[in-house]
C-alpha positions in Angstrom: -8.3 -0.9 -3.1 -8.5 2.8 -2.8 -7.4 5.1 0.0 -10.7 4.5 2.0 -10.4 0.7 1.7 -6.8 0.9 3.0 -7.9 3.2 5.8 -10.7 0.7 6.8 -8.2 -2.2 6.9 -5.4 -0.2 8.6 -7.7 1.4 11.2 -9.4 -1.7 12.5 -6.7 -4.4 12.7 -6.0 -3.5 16.2 -9.6 -3.3 17.4 -13.1 -2.3 16.5 -15.3 0.1 18.4 -17.4 -1.3 21.1 -20.5 0.9 21.3 -24.2 1.1 20.5 -23.3 1.9 16.9 -19.9 0.5 16.2 -20.2 0.7 12.4 -21.2 4.4 12.6 -18.3 5.1 14.9 -15.9 3.2 12.6 -17.2 5.0 9.6 -16.7 8.4 11.3 -13.1 7.5 12.0 -12.4 6.9 8.3 -14.5 9.9 7.1 -17.5 8.1 5.5 -21.1 7.4 6.5 -22.2 4.2 8.2 -23.8 2.6 5.2 -20.9 3.4 3.0 -18.6 1.7 5.5 -20.8 -1.4 5.6 -21.0 -1.5 1.8 -17.2 -1.2 1.4 -16.6 -3.8 4.1 -18.9 -6.2 2.3 -17.2 -5.5 -1.0 -13.8 -6.3 0.5 -15.2 -9.6 1.7 -17.0 -10.4 -1.5 -13.9 -9.6 -3.6 -11.7 -11.8 -1.4 -9.5 -8.9 -0.3 -10.5 -9.8 3.2 -11.2 -13.4 4.1 -13.1 -12.6 7.3 -14.1 -9.6 9.4 -14.7 -10.3 13.1 -13.1 -10.9 16.4 -10.0 -13.0 16.9 -10.1 -15.1 20.0 -7.1 -16.5 21.8 -8.1 -20.1 22.0 -5.4 -21.1 24.5 -6.3 -18.3 26.9 -9.9 -19.6 26.8 -8.7 -23.1 27.7 -8.7 -24.4 24.2 -6.0 -25.6 21.8 -4.5 -24.0 18.7 -2.1 -25.3 16.1 -0.9 -24.6 12.6 -1.2 -27.7 10.3 -0.3 -28.5 6.7 -1.0 -31.1 4.1 0.8 -32.2 0.9 -2.2 -32.4 -1.5 -1.9 -33.7 -5.1 -2.7 -30.8 -7.4 -5.7 -32.3 -8.9 -7.3 -33.1 -5.5 -6.7 -29.7 -3.9 -10.3 -28.4 -4.2 -11.9 -31.6 -3.0 -9.4 -31.9 0.0 -9.9 -28.2 0.8 -13.7 -28.8 1.0 -13.2 -31.7 3.4 -10.8 -29.8 5.6 -13.0 -26.6 5.6 -16.0 -28.7 6.7 -14.4 -29.1 10.2 -15.7 -26.3 12.4 -12.3 -26.2 14.2 -10.6 -25.0 11.0 -10.2 -21.3 11.4 -8.8 -20.7 7.9 -7.2 -22.6 5.1 -4.8 -21.3 2.4 -2.7 -22.6 -0.5 1.1 -22.4 -0.6 3.6 -22.9 -3.3 5.5 -25.7 -1.5 5.3 -29.4 -1.3 3.2 -28.8 1.9 0.7 -26.8 -0.3 -2.3 -26.6 2.1 -2.0 -24.8 5.4 -4.7 -24.3 8.0 -5.1 -23.2 11.6 -7.0 -25.4 14.0 -8.7 -23.8 17.1 -10.3 -26.3 19.5 -12.3 -26.1 22.7 -9.7 -28.3 24.5 -6.0 -28.8 23.9 -6.7 -32.6 23.6 -9.1 -32.0 20.7 -6.3 -30.8 18.4 -4.9 -34.3 18.1 -8.4 -35.7 17.6 -9.3 -33.3 14.8 -5.9 -34.0 13.1 -6.8 -37.7 13.2 -10.3 -37.0 11.8 -8.8 -34.9 9.0 -6.3 -37.6 8.1 -9.2 -40.1 8.0 -11.4 -37.8 5.8 -8.6 -36.9 3.4 -6.4 -40.0 3.4 -3.4 -37.7 3.8 -1.0 -37.2 6.7 -1.4 -33.9 8.6 1.8 -32.1 9.6 1.2 -30.5 13.0 3.2 -27.4 13.9 2.3 -26.2 17.3 3.3 -22.8 18.4 6.5 -22.5 20.4 6.5 -18.7 20.6 4.0 -16.1 19.6 4.8 -13.1 17.4 2.5 -10.3 16.4 3.0 -9.1 12.8 0.9 -6.1 11.7 0.0 -5.4 8.1 -0.4 -1.9 7.0 -1.2 -0.5 3.6 0.2 2.8 2.4 -2.5 5.4 2.0 
């Protein structure tokens, strides 16, 4: 990442412009043109530096459910299990950890009751127990890169 990539990530973690030309406005804020901004953003996504770029919705405030979950996946089965877990539209993101609970994912559902249903469906699909870790308290942790 260069200084402009860092500026793109740092500048827009807290919000993205809402306007007729949001990418043009965002580009101006980091000192590049609109197409360069779009190209750099796409490269950050393609290279895996960013896993997604888009709005974050607070499922609970919208009447839905949200939980952090984990699996203990045998090393040789990780990719196959990940594919099964990621096939659920309720899985917001999934990532590997160096721990006996080595696959973690966030579930966001339309109703609070659906969290338990999806966990059961994932257990049935993978043959593995899902460890449900519902939120007790919310913290905001910002990530900033030095320019």
